C-alpha positions in Angstrom: 13.6 -16.1 6.6 15.3 -17.8 3.7 13.6 -19.8 1.1 15.3 -23.0 2.3 13.7 -22.6 5.7 10.2 -22.8 4.2 8.5 -26.2 3.7 8.0 -26.4 0.0 4.7 -27.8 -1.5 5.1 -28.7 -5.2 3.4 -26.4 -7.7 0.9 -27.7 -10.3 0.1 -25.8 -13.4 -3.1 -24.4 -11.8 -0.9 -22.8 -9.2 1.6 -21.6 -11.8 -1.2 -19.9 -13.8 -2.7 -18.3 -10.7 0.8 -16.8 -9.8 1.4 -15.4 -13.3 -2.2 -14.0 -13.3 -1.6 -12.3 -9.8 1.7 -10.7 -11.0 0.3 -9.5 -14.2 -2.6 -7.9 -12.3 -0.2 -6.1 -10.0 1.9 -4.9 -12.9 -1.0 -3.5 -14.8 -2.8 -2.0 -11.9 0.0 -0.8 -9.6 3.5 -0.5 -11.3 4.7 3.0 -11.1 5.7 3.0 -14.7 2.4 1.9 -16.4 3.8 1.3 -19.9 6.5 -1.0 -18.5 4.0 -2.8 -16.3 1.8 -3.6 -19.3 5.0 -4.8 -21.2 6.1 -7.0 -18.4 2.7 -8.5 -17.9 2.4 -9.2 -21.5 5.8 -10.9 -21.5 5.0 -13.2 -18.6 1.6 -14.2 -20.2 3.3 -14.9 -23.5 5.8 -17.2 -21.8 2.9 -18.9 -20.0 1.1 -19.4 -23.3 4.3 -20.9 -24.8 4.5 -23.4 -21.9 7.7 -21.9 -20.7 6.7 -22.8 -17.2 5.5 -26.3 -18.0 8.1 -28.1 -16.0 8.0 -25.8 -12.9 7.1 -27.5 -9.6 9.5 -26.0 -7.1 8.1 -22.7 -5.8 11.5 -21.4 -4.6 13.0 -21.9 -8.0 9.9 -20.4 -9.7 10.4 -17.3 -7.5 14.0 -16.9 -8.6 13.1 -17.4 -12.3 10.3 -14.9 -12.2 12.4 -12.3 -10.4 15.2 -12.7 -13.0 12.7 -12.3 -15.9 10.9 -9.3 -14.3 14.1 -7.5 -13.6 15.4 -8.1 -17.2 12.2 -6.6 -18.6 11.8 -3.6 -16.2 15.5 -3.0 -15.2 14.0 -2.4 -11.7 15.9 -4.1 -8.8 13.0 -3.6 -6.5 10.9 -5.9 -8.5 11.0 -9.4 -7.2 9.1 -12.7 -6.3 9.7 -14.2 -2.9 9.0 -17.7 -1.6 8.0 -17.7 2.0 6.9 -14.5 3.7 10.0 -12.5 4.9 8.0 -11.3 7.9 6.8 -14.8 9.1 9.5 -15.1 11.9 10.6 -11.3 12.1 8.5 -9.6 14.9 8.3 -5.9 14.2 10.6 -3.6 16.1 9.1 -2.7 19.4 11.6 -0.3 21.0 14.7 1.8 20.4 16.9 -1.2 21.1 15.4 -2.7 17.9 16.4 0.3 15.7 19.8 -1.0 14.9 22.0 1.9 15.8 25.6 1.2 16.7 27.4 4.1 18.1 31.1 4.6 19.2 33.9 7.1 19.2 37.0 6.6 17.0 40.5 8.1 17.8 40.6 11.8 17.0 37.3 12.6 18.5 35.4 11.2 15.5 31.9 9.9 16.1 30.8 6.8 14.3 27.3 5.5 13.7 26.5 2.2 12.0 22.9 1.7 10.9 21.7 -1.3 8.9 18.1 -0.3 8.4 15.5 2.4 8.7 12.8 1.0 11.1 9.4 3.0 11.2 9.6 6.5 12.9 7.7 5.5 16.0 10.7 3.3 17.0 13.4 5.0 15.0 13.1 8.6 16.2 13.9 8.1 19.9 16.9 5.8 19.1 18.2 8.4 16.5 17.9 11.0 19.4 20.0 8.9 21.7 22.5 8.2 19.0 23.0 11.8 17.9 23.2 13.0 21.5 26.1 10.6 22.1 28.1 12.1 19.2 27.0 15.7 19.3 30.3 17.0 20.8 32.6 15.2 18.3 34.8 16.9 15.8 33.6 15.0 12.8 31.0 12.2 12.2 31.0 9.1 10.1 27.7 7.5 9.3 28.1 4.0 8.0 25.4 2.9 5.5 27.4 0.1 3.9 25.1 -2.5 5.2 21.8 -0.6 5.1 19.2 -2.4 3.0 16.5 0.2 3.3 13.3 0.9 5.3 11.0 3.8 6.1 11.4 7.1 4.2 10.1 9.2 7.1 13.0 7.8 9.3 15.5 8.8 6.6 14.0 12.4 6.6 14.2 12.4 10.5 17.9 11.4 10.6 18.7 14.0 7.8 17.1 16.7 10.0 20.0 16.6 12.5 22.3 18.0 9.8 20.1 20.7 8.6 19.5 24.3 9.9 16.7 24.5 12.5 14.0 27.1 12.2 12.9 26.4 8.7 11.6 23.3 7.0 13.9 21.7 4.4 12.2 19.8 1.6 14.2 16.5 1.7 12.5 14.0 -0.8 9.3 13.2 -2.6 7.8 9.9 -3.4 5.5 9.8 -6.4 2.9 7.2 -6.0 0.6 5.7 -8.8 -3.0 5.8 -8.1 -4.0 2.1 -8.5 -5.6 1.2 -11.8 -5.0 4.6 -13.3 -2.3 6.6 -15.0 -2.5 9.3 -12.4 -0.1 9.9 -9.6 0.1 11.6 -6.1 3.0 13.1 -4.3 4.1 12.3 -0.7 6.6 14.9 0.5 9.2 14.5 3.2 10.5 17.6 5.1 13.0 18.1 8.0 11.6 18.2 11.4 12.7 19.4 14.9 15.3 17.4 16.7 16.8 17.7 20.2 20.3 18.4 18.9 21.8 19.4 15.6 25.1 18.5 14.1 26.1 21.7 12.2 29.4 23.3 11.1 31.4 20.0 11.4 32.3 17.5 8.7 30.0 14.5 8.1 31.0 11.4 6.0 28.5 8.9 4.8 29.9 5.5 3.9 28.3 3.5 1.2 29.0 0.4 -0.8 27.5 -2.4 -3.1 25.1 -3.5 -0.3 23.7 0.0 0.4 20.1 0.1 -1.0 16.8 1.8 -1.2 16.3 4.1 1.9 20.1 3.6 2.8 20.9 5.1 -0.7 18.3 7.9 -0.1 20.0 9.1 3.0 23.4 9.3 1.3 21.8 10.9 -1.9 19.8 13.5 0.2 22.8 14.8 2.3 25.0 14.7 -0.8 22.6 16.9 -2.8 22.0 19.2 0.1 25.8 19.5 0.5 25.8 18.5 4.1 27.9 15.3 3.8 30.8 13.9 1.8 29.8 10.4 0.5 32.7 7.8 0.6 33.0 4.4 -0.7 31.8 2.4 -3.8 28.7 2.9 -6.0 25.4 1.7 -4.4 22.9 -0.8 -5.8 20.5 1.7 -7.3 17.0 0.9 -6.0 14.7 3.9 -5.8 11.2 2.5 -6.4 9.4 1.4 -3.2 6.5 -1.1 -3.2 4.7 -3.5 -0.9 4.3 -7.2 -0.6 1.4 -8.9 -2.4 0.3 -12.5 -1.7 0.0 -14.7 -4.8 -0.8 -18.0 -3.0 1.4 -21.0 -2.8 3.4 -19.1 -0.3 4.7 -16.9 -3.0 4.8 -13.1 -2.9 5.5 -10.3 -5.4 6.9 -6.9 -4.8 5.8 -4.5 -7.6 7.0 -0.9 -7.0 4.1 1.5 -6.8 6.2 4.6 -6.2 9.4 6.3 -7.2 11.7 8.8 -5.5 12.1 12.2 -6.7 14.5 14.7 -5.2 13.2 18.2 -5.1 16.5 19.7 -6.2 17.8 17.2 -8.8 14.2 16.2 -10.0 15.7 12.7 -10.4 17.0 9.8 -8.2 19.6 7.1 -7.9 17.5 4.4 -9.5 19.4 2.1 -11.8 22.7 4.0 -11.4 23.3 4.0 -7.7 24.6 6.9 -5.5 28.0 8.0 -6.9 30.5 8.6 -4.1 32.3 12.0 -3.8 35.4 10.0 -2.7 35.8 6.5 -4.2 37.3 3.7 -2.0 37.1 0.0 -1.9 34.7 -1.6 0.6 37.8 -2.6 2.7 39.3 0.8 2.7 36.1 2.9 3.0 36.2 3.6 6.8 39.9 4.2 6.7 39.5 6.7 3.9 36.8 8.6 5.8 38.9 8.7 8.9 41.8 10.1 6.9 39.5 12.8 5.5 38.2 13.7 9.0 41.7 14.0 10.4 43.0 16.0 7.4 45.4 13.3 6.3 43.8 13.4 2.8 41.7 16.0 1.1 38.4 15.3 -0.8 38.5 16.6 -4.4 35.1 17.5 -5.6 
């Protein structure tokens, strides 16, 4: 749902103060980088004290302003304030048909999968099984993540499993979560899992671009680090810090990241810098470049 689709009730200064207080609380209690959370909370409260929001009445515009300010302070693209719940008119995926896989075969016996999101594994996994069965006999595979805006990390790990040797678990990614209200953290690890088919010994190309984000970036990064795919396209957006939606009242919500990705090999992630392609191409030429790589018309230089 877009902000323009939500009926806007003007904010008063009591509502403004409540929103700032709610954001400041989440920043201090939950942000995965506690020092930055404290800094950002202090900055918003200072602006409030200086009457920087005195003329604010439009909640949609307020959300945009706060998002801009929070991102400027934290340099975290996952940080945002939203007007109108994004889930209000979006029913959760209920079956494989909702997983968003688009599968086809290209000339030269090249498989092609387009995936715009990573829905939860209870829906995702069976759809991934079907998609990979359909391309298992191809000579090369292109996985298009250019429109992938993110989703569930367990689904990322499951899709990555198709490209890893069976018989032993492969450590794919960790999420480091802050324990709320403390400066301590816990680790959630993601490993490869059994799949009905494997795609091994054949070239895999992951397409990325400026719209590839979050879990979409993770998939490309994971396979790139594991040396199981060639990443083709343009640098991605650079969002590696997941977080949930917190209700602030006045139909405003804030996302404050409470976790960060940490690759077990690099001990780092793509946050702030994006995934760097192995082969650079413009968004318009990305698929054509991957096909040329798959057919041997051009050779990747790594």
